[in-house]
VMD Tcl script that builds the backbone (N, CA, C; Angstrom):
set m [mol new atoms 219]
animate dup $m
set s [atomselect $m all]
$s set {name element resname resid chain x y z} {
  {N N MET 1 A -5.873 -15.572 1.740}
  {CA C MET 1 A -5.455 -15.097 0.436}
  {C C MET 1 A -5.475 -16.249 -0.546}
  {N N GLN 2 A -5.709 -15.913 -1.779}
  {CA C GLN 2 A -5.786 -16.920 -2.821}
  {C C GLN 2 A -4.517 -16.921 -3.653}
  {N N ASN 3 A -4.211 -18.074 -4.257}
  {CA C ASN 3 A -3.020 -18.213 -5.077}
  {C C ASN 3 A -3.363 -17.850 -6.524}
  {N N ARG 4 A -3.513 -16.575 -6.784}
  {CA C ARG 4 A -3.824 -16.066 -8.127}
  {C C ARG 4 A -3.327 -14.631 -8.212}
  {N N PRO 5 A -3.156 -14.117 -9.434}
  {CA C PRO 5 A -2.753 -12.711 -9.540}
  {C C PRO 5 A -3.840 -11.794 -9.001}
  {N N PRO 6 A -3.476 -10.651 -8.432}
  {CA C PRO 6 A -4.514 -9.723 -7.943}
  {C C PRO 6 A -5.339 -9.182 -9.103}
  {N N SER 7 A -6.608 -8.865 -8.810}
  {CA C SER 7 A -7.450 -8.265 -9.848}
  {C C SER 7 A -7.003 -6.830 -10.069}
  {N N ASP 8 A -7.174 -6.324 -11.272}
  {CA C ASP 8 A -6.742 -4.957 -11.562}
  {C C ASP 8 A -7.736 -3.916 -11.053}
  {N N GLU 9 A -8.775 -4.354 -10.343}
  {CA C GLU 9 A -9.725 -3.412 -9.751}
  {C C GLU 9 A -9.153 -2.758 -8.500}
  {N N VAL 10 A -8.198 -3.413 -7.848}
  {CA C VAL 10 A -7.616 -2.890 -6.613}
  {C C VAL 10 A -6.114 -2.641 -6.761}
  {N N LEU 11 A -5.403 -3.551 -7.422}
  {CA C LEU 11 A -3.943 -3.450 -7.580}
  {C C LEU 11 A -3.533 -3.754 -9.012}
  {N N VAL 12 A -2.493 -3.071 -9.469}
  {CA C VAL 12 A -1.918 -3.355 -10.783}
  {C C VAL 12 A -0.407 -3.487 -10.618}
  {N N LEU 13 A 0.141 -4.584 -11.134}
  {CA C LEU 13 A 1.589 -4.760 -11.139}
  {C C LEU 13 A 2.171 -3.851 -12.214}
  {N N LYS 14 A 3.005 -2.887 -11.815}
  {CA C LYS 14 A 3.591 -1.927 -12.762}
  {C C LYS 14 A 4.939 -2.389 -13.282}
  {N N THR 15 A 5.809 -2.868 -12.394}
  {CA C THR 15 A 7.122 -3.325 -12.836}
  {C C THR 15 A 7.549 -4.545 -12.041}
  {N N GLU 16 A 8.368 -5.349 -12.679}
  {CA C GLU 16 A 8.937 -6.541 -12.060}
  {C C GLU 16 A 10.380 -6.618 -12.532}
  {N N SER 17 A 11.316 -6.742 -11.588}
  {CA C SER 17 A 12.727 -6.773 -11.985}
  {C C SER 17 A 13.539 -7.605 -10.998}
  {N N PHE 18 A 14.760 -7.924 -11.399}
  {CA C PHE 18 A 15.716 -8.610 -10.537}
  {C C PHE 18 A 16.943 -7.734 -10.452}
  {N N GLU 19 A 17.281 -7.320 -9.237}
  {CA C GLU 19 A 18.433 -6.448 -9.021}
  {C C GLU 19 A 19.574 -7.276 -8.454}
  {N N GLN 20 A 20.587 -7.499 -9.297}
  {CA C GLN 20 A 21.729 -8.323 -8.926}
  {C C GLN 20 A 22.672 -7.575 -7.993}
  {N N LYS 21 A 23.225 -8.281 -7.022}
  {CA C LYS 21 A 24.223 -7.666 -6.146}
  {C C LYS 21 A 25.488 -7.424 -6.949}
  {N N GLU 22 A 26.258 -6.444 -6.514}
  {CA C GLU 22 A 27.513 -6.119 -7.202}
  {C C GLU 22 A 28.459 -7.311 -7.176}
  {N N SER 23 A 28.900 -7.738 -8.363}
  {CA C SER 23 A 29.843 -8.845 -8.433}
  {C C SER 23 A 30.964 -8.556 -9.420}
  {N N GLY 24 A 30.855 -7.431 -10.112}
  {CA C GLY 24 A 31.861 -7.103 -11.107}
  {C C GLY 24 A 31.515 -7.644 -12.482}
  {N N ARG 25 A 30.709 -8.708 -12.531}
  {CA C ARG 25 A 30.295 -9.303 -13.797}
  {C C ARG 25 A 28.839 -9.726 -13.719}
  {N N ASN 26 A 28.203 -9.839 -14.858}
  {CA C ASN 26 A 26.816 -10.303 -14.945}
  {C C ASN 26 A 26.841 -11.825 -15.048}
  {N N MET 27 A 26.870 -12.513 -13.902}
  {CA C MET 27 A 27.021 -13.960 -13.874}
  {C C MET 27 A 25.745 -14.633 -13.389}
  {N N VAL 28 A 25.512 -15.846 -13.860}
  {CA C VAL 28 A 24.402 -16.661 -13.385}
  {C C VAL 28 A 24.679 -17.090 -11.956}
  {N N GLY 29 A 23.666 -17.045 -11.100}
  {CA C GLY 29 A 23.805 -17.506 -9.723}
  {C C GLY 29 A 24.232 -16.442 -8.730}
  {N N VAL 30 A 24.465 -15.227 -9.200}
  {CA C VAL 30 A 24.847 -14.138 -8.301}
  {C C VAL 30 A 23.612 -13.748 -7.483}
  {N N PRO 31 A 23.739 -13.573 -6.170}
  {CA C PRO 31 A 22.588 -13.199 -5.345}
  {C C PRO 31 A 21.994 -11.853 -5.762}
  {N N GLY 32 A 20.745 -11.683 -5.445}
  {CA C GLY 32 A 20.081 -10.425 -5.754}
  {C C GLY 32 A 18.699 -10.386 -5.134}
  {N N THR 33 A 17.919 -9.408 -5.551}
  {CA C THR 33 A 16.585 -9.179 -5.000}
  {C C THR 33 A 15.583 -9.014 -6.129}
  {N N PHE 34 A 14.452 -9.728 -6.023}
  {CA C PHE 34 A 13.345 -9.509 -6.946}
  {C C PHE 34 A 12.551 -8.313 -6.429}
  {N N VAL 35 A 12.163 -7.406 -7.318}
  {CA C VAL 35 A 11.402 -6.206 -6.941}
  {C C VAL 35 A 10.109 -6.183 -7.757}
  {N N PHE 36 A 8.974 -6.121 -7.064}
  {CA C PHE 36 A 7.664 -6.018 -7.691}
  {C C PHE 36 A 7.035 -4.717 -7.215}
  {N N ARG 37 A 6.632 -3.866 -8.133}
  {CA C ARG 37 A 6.016 -2.579 -7.785}
  {C C ARG 37 A 4.553 -2.586 -8.243}
  {N N TYR 38 A 3.665 -2.365 -7.268}
  {CA C TYR 38 A 2.230 -2.338 -7.522}
  {C C TYR 38 A 1.696 -0.927 -7.331}
  {N N VAL 39 A 0.592 -0.630 -8.004}
  {CA C VAL 39 A -0.123 0.628 -7.841}
  {C C VAL 39 A -1.549 0.293 -7.404}
  {N N VAL 40 A -2.033 0.979 -6.366}
  {CA C VAL 40 A -3.413 0.813 -5.917}
  {C C VAL 40 A -4.311 1.561 -6.889}
  {N N THR 41 A -5.311 0.854 -7.439}
  {CA C THR 41 A -6.173 1.447 -8.473}
  {C C THR 41 A -7.609 1.656 -8.018}
  {N N GLY 42 A -7.980 1.139 -6.838}
  {CA C GLY 42 A -9.351 1.309 -6.390}
  {C C GLY 42 A -9.523 0.889 -4.944}
  {N N LYS 43 A -10.756 0.998 -4.470}
  {CA C LYS 43 A -11.081 0.632 -3.096}
  {C C LYS 43 A -11.296 -0.871 -3.004}
  {N N GLY 44 A -10.939 -1.410 -1.832}
  {CA C GLY 44 A -11.179 -2.832 -1.590}
  {C C GLY 44 A -9.974 -3.502 -0.972}
  {N N SER 45 A -10.039 -4.817 -0.938}
  {CA C SER 45 A -8.950 -5.627 -0.388}
  {C C SER 45 A -8.474 -6.596 -1.454}
  {N N GLU 46 A -7.184 -6.803 -1.485}
  {CA C GLU 46 A -6.607 -7.743 -2.448}
  {C C GLU 46 A -5.347 -8.342 -1.858}
  {N N GLY 47 A -5.165 -9.630 -2.044}
  {CA C GLY 47 A -3.988 -10.313 -1.533}
  {C C GLY 47 A -2.954 -10.537 -2.618}
  {N N ILE 48 A -1.700 -10.551 -2.196}
  {CA C ILE 48 A -0.591 -10.890 -3.080}
  {C C ILE 48 A 0.140 -12.050 -2.422}
  {N N ARG 49 A 0.391 -13.098 -3.193}
  {CA C ARG 49 A 1.143 -14.252 -2.684}
  {C C ARG 49 A 2.245 -14.569 -3.680}
  {N N LEU 50 A 3.470 -14.559 -3.192}
  {CA C LEU 50 A 4.627 -14.880 -4.019}
  {C C LEU 50 A 5.288 -16.128 -3.459}
  {N N GLU 51 A 5.704 -17.008 -4.354}
  {CA C GLU 51 A 6.394 -18.222 -3.951}
  {C C GLU 51 A 7.750 -18.284 -4.642}
  {N N TYR 52 A 8.772 -18.640 -3.871}
  {CA C TYR 52 A 10.118 -18.759 -4.402}
  {C C TYR 52 A 10.378 -20.230 -4.697}
  {N N ARG 53 A 10.555 -20.548 -5.975}
  {CA C ARG 53 A 10.796 -21.931 -6.381}
  {C C ARG 53 A 11.551 -21.962 -7.688}
  {N N ARG 54 A 12.161 -23.099 -7.955}
  {CA C ARG 54 A 12.844 -23.302 -9.232}
  {C C ARG 54 A 11.811 -23.695 -10.274}
  {N N SER 55 A 11.852 -23.068 -11.437}
  {CA C SER 55 A 10.835 -23.289 -12.464}
  {C C SER 55 A 10.818 -24.733 -12.975}
  {N N TRP 56 A 11.937 -25.427 -12.908}
  {CA C TRP 56 A 11.996 -26.792 -13.431}
  {C C TRP 56 A 11.587 -27.834 -12.392}
  {N N GLU 57 A 11.384 -27.459 -11.151}
  {CA C GLU 57 A 10.958 -28.392 -10.108}
  {C C GLU 57 A 9.454 -28.245 -9.897}
  {N N LYS 58 A 8.687 -28.935 -10.720}
  {CA C LYS 58 A 7.234 -28.754 -10.766}
  {C C LYS 58 A 6.509 -29.256 -9.517}
  {N N ASN 59 A 6.930 -30.364 -8.932}
  {CA C ASN 59 A 6.176 -30.984 -7.835}
  {C C ASN 59 A 6.830 -30.813 -6.469}
  {N N LYS 60 A 7.691 -29.823 -6.321}
  {CA C LYS 60 A 8.336 -29.553 -5.032}
  {C C LYS 60 A 7.682 -28.360 -4.357}
  {N N GLU 61 A 7.684 -28.389 -3.036}
  {CA C GLU 61 A 7.198 -27.244 -2.270}
  {C C GLU 61 A 8.141 -26.053 -2.499}
  {N N PRO 62 A 7.610 -24.834 -2.515}
  {CA C PRO 62 A 8.493 -23.667 -2.648}
  {C C PRO 62 A 9.423 -23.551 -1.445}
  {N N SER 63 A 10.596 -22.997 -1.674}
  {CA C SER 63 A 11.541 -22.827 -0.568}
  {C C SER 63 A 11.229 -21.578 0.256}
  {N N GLY 64 A 10.329 -20.735 -0.223}
  {CA C GLY 64 A 9.912 -19.555 0.526}
  {C C GLY 64 A 8.593 -19.010 0.016}
  {N N ARG 65 A 7.880 -18.318 0.898}
  {CA C ARG 65 A 6.603 -17.682 0.526}
  {C C ARG 65 A 6.543 -16.295 1.144}
  {N N PHE 66 A 5.840 -15.407 0.447}
  {CA C PHE 66 A 5.578 -14.066 0.966}
  {C C PHE 66 A 4.119 -13.767 0.663}
  {N N GLU 67 A 3.368 -13.359 1.670}
  {CA C GLU 67 A 1.961 -13.007 1.489}
  {C C GLU 67 A 1.681 -11.666 2.149}
  {N N VAL 68 A 0.863 -10.869 1.487}
  {CA C VAL 68 A 0.464 -9.579 2.049}
  {C C VAL 68 A -0.974 -9.296 1.618}
  {N N LEU 69 A -1.728 -8.667 2.498}
  {CA C LEU 69 A -3.087 -8.239 2.183}
  {C C LEU 69 A -3.090 -6.718 2.120}
  {N N VAL 70 A -3.530 -6.175 0.997}
  {CA C VAL 70 A -3.590 -4.724 0.800}
  {C C VAL 70 A -5.063 -4.302 0.911}
  {N N ARG 71 A -5.309 -3.305 1.775}
  {CA C ARG 71 A -6.669 -2.751 1.927}
  {C C ARG 71 A -6.609 -1.285 1.587}
  {N N SER 72 A -7.441 -0.862 0.634}
  {CA C SER 72 A -7.474 0.562 0.297}
  {C C SER 72 A -8.885 1.093 0.516}
  {N N LYS 73 A -8.952 2.335 0.987}
  {CA C LYS 73 A -10.251 2.954 1.291}
  {C C LYS 73 A -10.552 4.061 0.321}
}
mol reanalyze $m
mol bondsrecalc $m
mol representation Tube
mol addrep $m
């Protein structure tokens, strides 16, 4: 898989959000889940690679990675 956004010929990112866990208040640093919703738009294969990193740490390795290959017929 390549480190680039998927082409819109096979996949399209429809929504991207962060769902915070219940804490009673909307506070910085509260745990939660990032949600990315894709729609398959055509036949073929396309990879998605997500890296978890702090935006201000430019030269550090990500603390986590997620990769998936989507094949549609």
